[in-house]
C-alpha positions, -999 to 999 in steps of 0.1 A, spaced: 0 0 0 28 24 8 44 18 -26 11 25 -44 6 57 -24 41 69 -32 36 59 -68 4 79 -70 20 109 -53 48 109 -78 24 107 -107 5 136 -91 37 157 -91 43 149 -127 7 157 -137 10 191 -120 45 199 -133 37 188 -169 2 202 -168 -13 168 -178 -51 166 -176 -80 143 -179 -113 157 -193 -130 144 -161 -108 165 -138 -139 186 -130 -122 208 -104 -95 218 -129 -106 251 -145 -81 246 -173 -102 218 -188 -134 238 -189 -150 244 -223 -171 276 -226 -173 278 -188 -185 242 -184 -167 210 -174 -164 188 -205 -191 163 -194 -216 191 -189 -206 207 -222 -210 175 -242 -243 166 -224 -256 201 -232 -246 199 -269 -263 165 -274 -293 173 -252 -317 180 -282 -310 145 -296 -313 124 -264 -350 116 -267 -346 104 -302 -312 87 -301 -303 77 -266 -315 41 -269 -299 18 -244 -282 49 -230 -258 49 -260 -251 86 -259 -244 84 -222 -220 54 -228 -201 72 -256 -199 105 -235 -185 85 -206 -159 68 -227 -148 101 -243 -147 123 -211 -139 97 -185 -124 64 -196 -102 71 -225 -91 106 -213 -82 92 -178 -62 64 -194 -43 89 -217 -34 110 -186 -22 80 -166 -2 65 -195 15 98 -203 23 104 -167 41 71 -167 60 81 -199 74 111 -181 81 90 -150 101 63 -167 120 87 -188 134 99 -154 148 64 -149 170 70 -180 168 60 -216 194 42 -237 216 65 -257 220 51 -292 254 67 -297 268 49 -266 255 14 -270 290 -2 -267 309 -23 -242 346 -30 -238 357 -66 -246 387 -85 -232 410 -69 -257 401 -34 -248 381 -29 -280 346 -13 -278 319 -34 -295 283 -27 -302 259 -39 -275 223 -29 -269 214 -36 -232 179 -21 -228 175 -2 -196 146 -7 -172 135 29 -178 135 25 -215 115 -8 -214 87 8 -194 90 41 -213 83 23 -246 54 4 -231 36 35 -219 43 54 -251 27 25 -270 -3 27 -246 -7 64 -252 -10 58 -289 -36 31 -284 -57 52 -260 -55 84 -281 -67 62 -311 -96 50 -288 -105 86 -280 -109 96 -316 -127 64 -325 -153 73 -298 -156 108 -312 -163 92 -346 -189 69 -330 -207 99 -314 -207 119 -346 -219 89 -365 -248 84 -341 -258 121 -338 -257 128 -376 -273 94 -383 -248 87 -410 -252 59 -434 -220 39 -426 -219 1 -419 -213 -5 -382 -180 -23 -388 -167 7 -409 -174 35 -383 -139 50 -378 -130 86 -372 -116 91 -408 -146 75 -424 -170 96 -404 -151 129 -412 -151 119 -449 -189 113 -448 -196 145 -429 -177 164 -456 -206 157 -479 -232 172 -455 -216 199 -434 -184 209 -451 -190 246 -445 -189 244 -408 -159 258 -390 -162 231 -363 -161 205 -391 -129 221 -404 -113 219 -370 -119 182 -368 -108 177 -404 -75 195 -397 -70 173 -366 -76 143 -388 -51 151 -415 -25 170 -395 -24 150 -363 -44 118 -365 -31 106 -399 1 126 -399 14 114 -365 -9 94 -342 -23 66 -364 9 62 -384 28 53 -352 -1 32 -339 -3 11 -370 34 4 -369 31 -8 -333 0 -29 -337 6 -44 -371 44 -46 -375 67 -43 -345 67 -34 -308 81 1 -303 112 -12 -285 118 -38 -311 117 -11 -338 143 11 -322 165 -19 -313 166 -31 -349 170 4 -363 201 7 -341 214 -26 -354 209 -16 -390 224 19 -388 248 18 -358 276 32 -380 256 62 -392 260 87 -364 237 113 -380 209 87 -382 216 76 -346 212 112 -334 180 115 -353 167 83 -338 176 94 -303 159 127 -308 128 111 -321 126 86 -292 131 114 -266 105 136 -281 76 113 -274 65 129 -241 61 164 -256 46 152 -288 21 130 -270 12 159 -246 3 180 -276 -20 151 -288 -35 151 -253 -43 188 -255 -61 182 -288 -87 160 -271 -102 191 -255 -102 209 -288 -119 178 -304 -146 176 -278 -154 213 -282 -155 211 -321 -176 178 -320 -200 192 -295 -205 225 -313 -209 206 -346 -236 183 -331 -254 214 -318 -255 228 -353 -280 200 -362 -306 220 -341 -301 249 -365 -299 229 -398 -311 193 -393 -297 167 -416 -324 154 -440 -327 120 -456 -315 136 -489 -283 149 -474 -273 119 -453 
């Protein structure tokens, strides 16, 4: 129990120092959207659709996943990314040991900090993907888009919405996130991790393949060490995404989607 309490205190210090947030940190004014906590904001923006669409509490379930579950997991995983970076990462330019002859030979001995760092970086990518997937689910539901259930993904939903609400500024915010951050950074890394190699495997083998190329090693090291700040930026976009999605849904009150425009 003492260990868990100390661990949680340390994470709390990291959360505060790095300004990491969860959208369900209701006492944190910095996460408010238009003067409301994100749960209240999203509930207000979907309120006009609840009687029609909230079958089996599906709006409540999606809202809970967006504001509470996935956001909380992003914050926890990212806190651990910062924590285990403090334990020390491998330096690709120094992965050598002295043999019996006094020669220095390549040797990649993965540090404890690096192992856990890579694990939590990977979890961050997964949970951020989950977040945008739930945003896609909510938009699909509220706009009653004609997309097969097994094809409802954030990019597919945005593409479908482009045919019915492309003039909305809120739509353009979500579209920019899709192309600049989701496709350009988040999902490109996630797909490599899920479908090809674990993150630590990728870096270990890149080191093996290019260990004589110092310029490439420096680039690889910089890329690896930049994950915390890059992922923090992705975390901040979750608040922007909730605001744009909520305001876009509210626009249905003003200009309802008709059968002809679905």
